N, C-alpha and C positions, 0 to 999 in steps of 0.2 A: 257888254262883255265884261265879266269879272276878270280883272287884270292880275292874274296870278300865274305862276309857272304851271300849276296843274290844270288851270282852266284852258291855257293855250295848248299844252301837251295833249290833253284829252279831246281836242278838236281834230287831231292829225291822224289820218290813215297813212301809214308809211308804205310807199309804193316800192314793190319788188317785182316788177313786170317786165324789165328790159329783156328783149329776146336773147341777148348774148350773156346774161348773168349765169355764172357757173353755180354749182351746188355749194361750193365754199363761199361764194359771194352772197348767195341767198341766206345761208347760215349766219354770215357776218351781219347781214341786214337785220335779221331777226334779233340778234344780240344787241344791235344798235337800238332797235325799238324797245327792247327791254331795259336797256340802260336809261333811255330818255323817258320811259314810262308813257308812251303815247297811247292813243285809243286802240289802234289795231295795226297790224300789217295786212297788206293786200298783196298776196304772193302768187307766183304762177302755180297752176293747179297741181302739177306733179310734185311740188314741194310742200303741200299742205301738211302731210305727216311730219316732215321735218320741223315746220314752224310749230306745230302743236306740241311736239316734244320739247323744243327750246323754251316755249312760252308757257308750258304747263305750270299752274299754280301762281301765275302773275296776273295782273289786271289788264294785260295786253291781249286783245282777242285776235283770233285768226280769221282773216278773210281771204277770199279768192274771187276769180272772174268766172263768168258763165257766158258763152257765146262771144268771147272776146277775140279780137277787137272789132270785128265788123258786123256782128249780129245776124249773120246769114245762116247760122245753124238751124236745123229743123227744131221745132218745139220739143219733139221727143228727145232729141240729143241734149237740149238745154236742161230738160228735166233729169236726164241721166247724169249730166255733169253735176247738177245741184245735189243729187242723191250721193254721188261718189264723193263730192267735196265735203259733205256733212259726215259721211262715214269716216273720212280721213281726219276730221277734226275741225273743219271750218264752221263758224257760226254767223258769219256775214258773207253775203253773196252779192257781188256786183255784176249784174246782167245787162247785156247790150240788147236794145230793141232791134227788131228787123227794120233797119233804116229805109230799105227800098219799099217795104210795105207801107211804112208811114208816108213816104213821099208820094206813093201811088194812091193814097186814100183808102187803103184796105184796112179800115179801122177794126173790123171784127177779128181779122187775123192777128193784128197787133195786140188787141185786148186779150185774145185767147192765149197768145204766147206769153204775155206778162203774167196773166192770171195763173197759168199752169206752173210757172216757176215759183210764184208767190205761194201758192197753195202747198206745193211739196216742201218748200223751205219752212213755212210756218208749221206745217205738220211735224217737221224735224227740229223745231226750236230755233231756226235761223232767221236773220233779218235779210231783206232784199233791198238793194239800192239799184234803181232802174236808170241805166245810162242812155241818154237821148242822142248824143253826139250832135249838139246844137249847130255846129258850124255848117251842117248840111240842111238845116231846117228853117222854116219861116216862123214868125211869131205865132201864126195860127196853128202850125204843127205843134209847137211847144205847149201852147195852151191846151190843145186837145189831149196831148200825152199827159199833162198834169192832171186833167180831169179823169182820164182812164186810170191812172195810178191811184187816185183817190178812191175810185169806185171798187178797184180790186184789192185795196188795203195794202199796197206797197208801202214799205217803211220810209224810203227816201226816193227823191228824184235827183239825178246827177247830171251834170253838164256834159261831160266829155270822157273819152278814153285816154286822151293824150296822144292818139295816133291819127286823128283827123287833121283837118287844115287849120284848126283853132281850138282854143281852150275856153276857160270860163271868163265871160265878160260881165260887167256890172249890169248892163241892160238885161241880159238873159237871166241873171240871178234875181233881179227885181221882179221880172215877169213870172219866173218859176215860183217864187214865194207867194206872189199875189194869186196866181192861178191854181195853186195847190191847196187843198183843204188843210186844216190845222194839224190833222193827225199824220200828215206826210211831211217829213223833214227834207231839207235841201242840202246837197253836197256839192261843193265846188271842186273841180279838178281840171288841171291843165293851166300851166303859167304862173302858178303861186309859188314863188321862189324865195320870198323874204317875209320878214315879220309884218311890215307894214301892209303888204298885199293880203296876208292872212287876216289881219285886224279888219281891213276894209271889207272883205267878203263876209266875215262873221257879223259885222255891223249891218250887213244887208239881210241877215236872217239865216245864214248857213250854220248848220249844226256840226258838219264835218267838212274837212278839207283834205283832198288828196295831195300828197307832196313826196317828192324824192329828196328835197333839200332839208330834211327833218333836222339834221344836226346843226346846220347853219341857222335855221330859224330859232331853234330852242337855245342855242348858245347866245343868240342875240337877246332873247328873253332874259337869260341869266345876267348879261351885261347890263341891260336896262334896269333891272331890279337892283343890282349892286348890293352893297353891304346894308343899305338902309331898308331894302325891301319895298321901296317906293317906285312907282312907275312913271318916269317922265315921258309923257305922250308927245309924239312928234306933231308939228303943225299939220292941219288937215291937208294942206297942199302938197305935203311930201308923201302922202299915201298914194302909191302908184297902182294902176290897174293891171289885173292879171288877164292879158288878152291873147297871149301866145301859147302854143301847146307845149306841154312838158312831157316827161316820160310816163305821166299818169294823169 
């Protein structure tokens, strides 16, 4: 990982998904993302237009969720959500798989669900990050999902919603990177609350990190860089693992 402020900031998808967030708080979150110049915001679907207005002309892109948080929406509904999100200004879509279908081994249905969202998103110029919710899955399920995502040309595989029983673990991230083809990137979400945790998951191959502690992480980057611009890396044993769930 290139240890610069921009390199860290552009790994972060700033999460604005809390069920109790008001419109004013969502707007403030977008302005925070703009201030820190992160990769994207991932905002509740009803506020995509608001985010697009605030972030217009910036390098921070607008993302939202599809089938969130449980993945049980019909495929037709997920496709409609994707179309509406793009019409409102979203260019990145984080979709939840149908977890029950995956656990039941109904892989054709899982494949068709993901493929339908990927197709409509790519037709509209958007990226798709496919959320597995690993806390409910076995290693075999995760491997199979990575294979399917590669076959249907999903852009990312992602660990968690933040609303399951667990978040991003190092073992799961290693498996996802190994099981995914090179054209599919990996996103870690859930439990990444400080800079050392972010560095650790990026070192495992993650291209994006979902976080709600964006300001704290990036202020820590500034503090470590200091006036010299040099990066004093912490000893490896101080890098803690992101194993618990977060708001994203």
